[in-house]
C-alpha positions in Angstrom: -9.1 13.6 103.3 -5.6 12.2 103.3 -5.5 12.2 107.1 -8.9 10.6 107.3 -7.8 7.9 104.8 -4.7 7.3 106.9 -6.7 7.0 110.1 -9.0 4.5 108.4 -6.0 2.5 107.1 -4.5 2.4 110.6 -7.8 1.4 112.2 -8.4 -1.4 109.7 -4.9 -2.6 110.2 -5.4 -2.7 114.0 -8.6 -4.7 113.6 -6.9 -7.1 111.1 -3.9 -7.7 113.3 -6.0 -8.3 116.4 -8.1 -10.7 114.4 -4.9 -12.4 113.1 -3.9 -13.1 116.7 -7.4 -14.5 117.4 -7.4 -16.6 114.2 -5.0 -19.0 115.9 -2.9 -19.5 112.8 -5.9 -19.2 110.4 -7.6 -22.2 112.0 -10.7 -20.1 113.1 -12.9 -19.0 110.2 -14.4 -15.7 111.5 -11.2 -14.1 112.8 -9.4 -15.3 109.6 -12.0 -13.6 107.4 -11.8 -10.4 109.5 -8.1 -10.5 109.0 -8.2 -10.7 105.3 -10.9 -8.1 104.9 -9.2 -5.8 107.4 -5.9 -5.9 105.6 -7.6 -5.3 102.2 -9.4 -2.2 103.6 -6.2 -1.0 105.3 -4.1 -1.3 102.1 -6.8 0.3 100.0 -7.0 3.4 102.2 -3.2 3.5 102.6 -3.0 3.5 98.8 -5.4 6.5 98.7 -3.3 8.3 101.3 -0.2 7.8 99.1 -1.8 10.1 96.4 -1.1 13.1 98.6 1.5 12.0 101.3 5.0 10.8 100.4 5.3 7.1 100.8 8.0 7.2 103.4 6.1 9.6 105.6 2.8 7.8 105.2 4.3 4.4 105.9 6.2 5.7 108.9 3.1 7.1 110.4 1.0 4.1 109.5 3.4 1.6 110.9 4.5 3.7 113.9 1.0 4.5 115.1 0.0 0.9 114.4 2.9 -0.5 116.4 2.1 1.7 119.4 -1.6 0.9 119.3 -1.3 -2.8 118.7 1.1 -3.0 121.6 -1.5 -1.4 123.8 -4.2 -3.7 122.4 -1.9 -6.7 123.2 -1.4 -5.4 126.7 -5.1 -4.9 127.4 -6.9 -7.6 125.4 -4.3 -10.4 125.1 -2.6 -9.8 128.5 0.8 -9.4 126.9 3.6 -7.9 129.0 5.5 -4.8 128.0 8.8 -4.5 129.8 10.8 -1.3 130.2 12.8 -1.6 126.9 9.5 -2.1 125.0 8.0 1.0 126.6 11.1 3.0 125.8 11.0 1.8 122.2 7.3 2.7 122.0 8.1 6.1 123.4 10.8 6.6 120.7 8.3 5.6 118.0 5.8 8.2 119.3 8.6 10.8 119.4 9.6 10.0 115.9 6.0 10.4 114.5 5.6 13.7 116.4 8.9 15.0 115.1 8.0 14.1 111.5 4.6 15.7 111.7 5.7 18.9 113.5 9.1 19.6 112.0 9.3 17.9 108.6 8.6 19.9 105.4 7.8 16.6 103.7 4.5 16.5 105.6 2.2 19.2 104.3 -0.8 20.0 106.5 
């Protein structure tokens, strides 16, 4: 369940962050409400994940995967540009998450 909870936390955070962009500085009601609810759901499920996964590992995966996916959402939906340094940085984040999950004894599958 810990990985499912972490996936839900990441998904809710992606929805909340996308809605935050659409809220236009909390001036639009529906995106603002989605933002608040999304972050509440995200933090709740992240807290459930922390019962079984060390905080450093869980947070690194949560934030790393979130950064990569929200960058892609920004690219596709918000027409934001990713230059070469941004793409290299995203690649390093992906590599870091993979290294932690494959090689670290701190992550127990």
